[in-house]
C-alpha positions in Angstrom: 124.6 39.8 185.7 126.4 38.3 183.4 126.1 34.8 184.8 122.6 34.8 184.7 122.0 35.7 181.4 124.3 33.2 180.2 122.3 30.8 181.9 118.8 32.6 180.1 121.4 32.0 176.6 122.2 28.4 177.4 118.5 26.8 176.9 117.6 28.4 173.5 121.9 28.3 172.3 124.7 26.5 173.1 127.5 29.0 172.2 127.4 32.8 172.5 129.6 35.9 171.7 131.1 37.8 173.9 133.3 40.7 175.3 136.2 39.3 177.0 138.7 41.7 179.0 142.6 42.1 178.0 144.9 42.6 181.4 143.6 44.8 184.3 142.2 48.5 184.3 143.1 48.9 180.2 139.7 48.8 179.0 140.5 46.7 175.9 138.5 43.7 174.9 138.3 41.1 172.4 135.1 39.2 170.9 135.2 35.4 172.0 133.5 32.9 170.3 132.4 30.3 173.4 132.1 27.4 171.9 130.4 25.6 175.0 128.9 27.1 177.7 127.9 23.8 179.5 130.9 24.8 181.9 132.8 28.2 182.5 135.3 30.0 184.5 134.9 31.6 187.5 137.7 33.8 189.0 137.5 32.5 192.9 140.9 34.9 193.9 144.5 34.9 193.9 144.7 34.8 190.3 143.1 31.5 190.4 139.6 30.3 188.2 137.8 27.3 188.8 136.1 25.3 185.7 132.2 25.0 186.7 128.8 23.9 185.5 126.6 26.7 185.9 124.8 26.1 188.9 128.3 25.7 190.5 128.7 29.1 189.4 125.3 30.1 190.3 126.1 28.6 194.2 129.6 30.5 194.1 127.8 34.1 192.8 125.5 33.8 195.3 128.2 33.1 198.5 129.8 35.4 197.0 127.3 38.3 196.9 126.7 37.5 200.5 130.3 38.2 201.6 130.0 41.1 199.6 126.5 42.2 201.7 128.1 41.6 204.6 131.5 43.8 204.1 128.8 46.4 202.8 126.9 46.1 206.2 130.1 45.9 208.4 131.2 49.3 206.5 128.4 51.2 206.7 127.9 50.8 210.7 131.8 51.8 210.3 130.9 54.8 208.7 127.6 55.6 210.8 130.4 55.3 214.0 132.7 57.6 212.5 129.7 60.8 211.6 128.6 60.3 215.0 132.0 61.0 216.5 132.4 63.8 214.2 129.1 65.1 214.6 130.5 64.6 218.5 133.5 66.9 217.7 131.9 69.2 215.9 129.5 69.8 218.9 132.0 69.8 221.4 134.3 72.2 219.2 131.4 74.8 219.0 130.5 74.6 222.6 134.1 75.5 223.5 134.4 78.4 221.1 131.2 79.5 222.4 132.7 79.9 225.6 
């Protein structure tokens, strides 16, 4: 994760060089020099970014990870239910064809 790498680097250096994406989905990146790594901007949604200290950014990332894990668990459950319904329907169709 880039954020964890950034925190590791902060202890050693006060500036970093990084590739920054330009636009959405175009694969175009530019090299950026970040002179002060004590604060970073975190994307919070709807096009908004918040300036945070590194510990605050870690908390936001952790909260987002928990949110995404809950969504993943919910979708996984939905998939299992759909698979079970498909299996039930296949068995029903197969039983009808045997009659």
